[in-house]
N, C-alpha and C positions, 0 to 999 in steps of 0.2 A: 811345397816350399822346402828348399834345402837349407841346411845349416852348415856353415864352414867352420870347423874347429881350428883355433890357432895351432900352428905346427903341422897341420895336415897338408896334403898335396893333392887337391882335387884336380880332375882333368876335365877338359871340354872337348867333345868330338864334334867336328864341323861336318857339313853336308858332303864335302868332298872326301870324307873318310880320314882326314888327318886329325891328330889329337895333340893338344897342348896341355901340359901340366904346370901348375904354378904353386909354389909353396907359400903358405901364409904364416906370418909371424904375429906376435902380439901387437906390433905397432906399424902396420903397413901404411904408407902414405898414399900410394896409388898402385893399383894392380891393373895391368892391361893385358888383354888377350888379343893377339894380332894374327889375322889369317887373310891373305889375299887383299890387303888394304883396308879391311874392316877392323875397327878397334872398339872394344868395350872398356870403358874406364870406370873403375869403382873407387870413389874417394873414401878415405878413412874418416867417416863421420858416424855419429851415433844416429840411430833411427832405423826406419824400414825402407828397403828398396822396393819401389813400386814398378810394376810392369803394366802395360796398357790393359791387360785383361782384368785387373782388379781395381780400376780407378772409376768410381761411380760418376756418371754424367747423365743428365736428362734434359729434355726439351718438351714442354707441354703448352697447350693453348686452350682458350675458351671457345668451344665449338658453337655455342648458342649464346645469345645475349643474356645477361644476368641483371636483375634489378638490384638497386641499392636503396637503403633507407637514409634519409637526410640526417646529418650530424651523428652518424653511427659508423664505427669501424665495421667493414664488411669483408669477410674472407672471400677472395675470388676463387670460384670453383673450377679450376683448370681441369677439364675433364677429358682431354684428348692428348695422347702421347705421340710425339714424333719419334722419340727414342727414349729409352730408360735402360742403360747398359747393365745395371745391377738390380733392377726391379725394386728400386727404393722410393719411387714416387707413387703415392696412393691417389689415383685419379677417379675414385668412385665413392669414397666415404669421407675421408678427412682432408683431402686435397693438400697433401703436405709431402715434403721430401725428408726422409729419415735414412741417412746413409749408414752403410755397414762398415765403413773404414773411417777411423779418426783422422782428422786433418783440417787443412784450410781449404775452403771452397769459394769459388768465384760464382756469384749469382747476378743475374740480369733480369729485370722485371719491367714490363711495359704494359700500361693499361690505358685504354681510350674510352671516352664516353660518347654517346650518340647525340648529346645536346650541350647546353650550357650548365655545368654542374655547380656553379658558385665556386667557392674555394674548393680545390681538389688536390688530393695527393695519393700516392701509392707508397707502400712501404714493405720491406722485407722484415718479417717478425720471426723471432726465435723463441721456441718453446711456449707458444701460445700467448704471447703478450709482450715480450721484450722487443721493442722496435729497434732494429739494427740501423737501418738507414731509410731516409724518406726522400722522395722526389716530389716537388710542389709545383703547381700551376695556378695562376691567378684566375679570376672569375669572369673572363670575357671569351666568347666564342667556344668552338669545339675544343675539348681538352684531351691532350695526350701527355702522359707523364711516364718517365723512365727513371730507374734507379739501378745502380750497379755497385756491388760491394764485395768484400772478402770477409768470410765469417768462419770462425773455428767451430767445428762440431765434433763431439766425442765418439762418434761411430756406433753408438748403441741407443741412447735415449734422446739426444738432441735432435730437433727437427726445425725446419723453416717453412713458412707459408707466405703467400702474397696477400696483402690487404689494401683496401681503398677506403677513402673517407671523402665526403663531399657535403656541401651545405645548400644544395639546390632544393627548391620546393616544386619544380616543374617535373612532369613525367619524363620528358626527354633527358633532363639532366640526371635522372635517376637510373640510367641504363648503362651497363658496361658493354662495350661493343665486342663482337666475337671475331673469330678467325685470326687473320694475321695482325689484327689490331690490338689484341691483348694476349700476351704470352709471358712465360717464365722459363728460365733455363739456368743450369748450373753444372759445375764440374769440379772435381778434386784437383787442386793445383799443387798441393804439397802435403805429404803425409805428416802426421804428428811426430 
């Protein structure tokens, strides 16, 4: 990561060998580097500039069915990764996402049961118990519940997990379906 000091004149060398130098002052409003029609615009805002290489994102799913206990919050053990760009999702022990960059994250969670689960919901929980958002499904037929939310995470100790809750007493209603039926994903959408 490079730091640009006010008053300095950093230069950028393009792939065609040309170089452009731009002087920075203490109050730039917009700085643009133009070469061959490509423009990079840097607004004068406080914060961290992100590039795609350091923006954590993940997508995981449940590869085998998981049982639930009636009237109990159950953490979904998403054990298979489709991708995990910053290796921030633990899919073997804690089944949680702990990002290494502070910011606002978009999360999407879908859980489906194999039977009639009674009242049924899934939720994104932060730091082991603070429910952020919940998706709810009534007690008739097969159930599929989704939830989508944006959550701030501090980039060091905050984490999120997917949970389910149901009130069924039957065996079929106590099973979380696997594969493309139960999944969890998320990505950084804005740095802190």
